[in-house]
C-alpha positions as a printed Julia matrix, in Angstrom:
176×3 Matrix{Float64}:
  30.8   -14.84  154.41
  29.9   -12.43  157.23
  26.61  -11.57  155.46
  25.64  -15.26  155.3
  26.46  -15.71  158.95
  24.42  -12.64  159.88
  21.51  -13.88  157.76
  21.68  -17.32  159.41
  21.81  -15.74  162.95
  18.81  -13.59  162.02
  16.81  -16.6   160.87
  17.69  -18.59  163.96
  16.75  -15.72  166.21
  13.48  -15.13  164.43
  12.65  -18.88  164.57
  13.4   -19.01  168.29
  10.63  -16.59  169.17
   7.11  -17.88  168.84
   4.82  -15.75  166.65
   1.87  -14.58  168.71
  -1.02  -12.55  167.57
  -3.39  -10.73  169.87
  -6.98  -11.95  169.91
  -9.96   -9.81  170.94
 -13.44  -10.78  172.11
 -15.92   -8.24  171.02
 -19.58   -7.79  171.83
 -21.58   -5.46  169.6
 -24.67   -3.47  170.47
 -26.98   -6.48  169.8
 -24.97   -8.72  172.09
 -23.36  -10.74  169.29
 -19.92  -12.09  170.22
 -17.06  -12.24  167.66
 -13.36  -12.92  167.89
 -10.85  -10.92  165.82
  -7.21   -9.87  165.65
  -8.06   -6.11  165.56
 -10.69   -4.51  167.79
 -13.42   -2.55  166.03
 -14.39    0.88  167.04
 -17.76    1.17  168.82
 -17.68   -2.33  170.38
 -16.5    -3.65  173.78
 -13.39   -5.42  173.05
 -11.3    -7.34  175.58
  -7.94   -8.92  174.89
  -7.94  -12.7   175.6
  -5.07  -15.16  176.05
  -5.01  -18.02  173.61
  -3.15  -21.18  174.56
  -0.44  -22.27  172.11
  -1.55  -24.77  169.51
  -0.16  -28.25  169.91
   1.23  -29.62  166.65
   2.36  -33.16  165.93
   4.68  -34.07  163.12
   3.9   -37.54  161.76
   6.64  -39.74  160.29
   6.65  -40.33  156.6
   4.89  -43.59  155.57
   8.16  -45.06  154.32
   9.64  -44.73  157.84
   6.81  -46.73  159.51
   6.51  -49.51  156.95
   7.86  -52.84  158.1
  11.34  -53.49  156.85
  11.63  -56.51  154.49
  13.73  -58.29  157.11
  10.83  -58.19  159.65
   8.24  -59.39  157.07
  10.51  -62.31  156.16
  10.88  -63.18  159.91
   7.08  -63.1   160.5
   6.51  -65.22  157.41
   9.07  -67.74  158.56
   7.55  -67.94  162.07
   4.09  -68.29  160.78
   5.03  -71.03  158.4
   5.75  -73.44  161.28
   1.99  -73.58  162.02
  -0.34  -75.58  159.8
  -3.43  -74.07  161.39
  -4.94  -72.09  164.25
  -8.71  -72.4   165.03
 -11.43  -72.24  167.5
 -12.59  -75.23  169.52
 -15.35  -73.28  171.13
 -17.72  -71.6   170.48
 -18.5   -73.17  167.13
 -19.11  -71.25  164.01
 -22.72  -70.09  163.65
 -23.46  -71.27  167.18
 -26.11  -69.62  169.26
 -26.18  -69.9   173.0
 -27.43  -68.31  176.24
 -25.25  -66.45  178.69
 -26.99  -64.52  181.41
 -23.76  -62.71  182.37
 -22.45  -62.3   178.85
 -19.32  -64.3   179.6
 -17.9   -66.24  176.7
 -15.02  -68.63  176.98
 -13.04  -68.95  173.75
 -11.02  -72.17  173.38
  -8.42  -72.25  170.68
  -5.8   -74.67  169.37
  -3.02  -74.78  166.77
  -1.21  -77.43  164.88
   1.54  -77.9   165.84
   1.2   -76.68  169.41
   2.07  -73.12  170.45
   5.82  -72.18  170.58
   7.17  -70.83  173.88
   7.52  -67.19  172.71
   4.05  -67.1   171.03
   0.54  -66.47  172.28
  -3.03  -66.96  171.08
  -4.87  -63.67  170.57
  -8.64  -63.54  170.28
 -10.38  -60.7   168.59
 -14.11  -59.86  168.99
 -15.73  -57.72  166.24
 -12.28  -56.8   165.04
 -10.83  -55.69  168.43
  -8.37  -57.69  170.48
 -10.04  -58.93  173.71
  -7.45  -61.27  175.23
  -4.24  -63.25  174.86
  -3.35  -66.65  176.33
  -0.72  -69.39  176.19
  -3.12  -71.98  177.52
  -5.59  -71.87  174.68
  -8.47  -70.41  176.81
  -9.57  -66.78  176.77
 -12.49  -65.65  178.94
 -14.26  -62.45  177.76
 -16.75  -60.93  180.17
 -19.99  -58.96  179.6
 -20.28  -59.55  175.8
 -23.34  -57.73  174.55
 -26.13  -59.87  173.18
 -26.4   -60.32  169.46
 -24.28  -61.69  166.65
 -20.5   -61.29  166.78
 -17.44  -62.16  164.75
 -14.48  -63.64  166.49
 -10.99  -64.2   165.14
  -7.9   -65.95  166.39
  -4.23  -65.12  165.77
  -0.83  -66.34  166.92
   1.24  -63.44  167.96
   4.92  -63.24  168.83
   6.54  -61.61  171.89
   6.28  -58.21  170.18
   2.57  -58.6   169.48
   3.11  -59.1   165.78
   0.66  -61.56  164.15
   2.44  -64.53  162.65
  -0.59  -66.7   161.79
  -4.27  -66.07  161.59
  -7.18  -68.55  161.69
 -10.65  -68.43  160.14
 -13.16  -65.98  161.65
 -16.21  -67.49  163.27
 -19.71  -66.0   163.87
 -21.73  -66.69  166.93
 -24.87  -65.29  168.57
 -25.25  -64.79  172.25
 -28.65  -64.57  173.97
 -28.99  -62.6   177.22
 -32.01  -61.77  179.29
 -33.48  -58.33  178.95
 -35.77  -56.27  181.15
 -37.79  -55.47  178.02
 -38.85  -59.04  177.27
């Protein structure tokens, strides 16, 4: 029993002290710089301090998957909506906007619940949320873009998604 306790104490003591190796910066006769853990005879070697490495332990995938209870809740909340869609801009619409501002107008059937919001995505990235059905996005680059609309709950979890639309925005350029 005492030997097990001594072994455990030794392991804990060893684990408590970080392992550190010395690192040397060496310059050879030709001016080549190398780094090593042991200095080589005939070179100028100086000991350098190395900052500790930051490590991150990620959780196991099973721990971050949504529990079945949450999936059922989202499915139930999303089922109250028949649809969510864009009123403007229209699918495959092309328009001019000198500033690049685009107003997205969205609607759902039935209307939005009090604890939900509309979320607009532009090229796969969320760009705004609203309870009013209007989201203004400023300085959109010219060209063709994909926009999506979702209904999200108070935790930001998507409960219903609408069809993606494609639109093209024309903006003035100094080149043409």
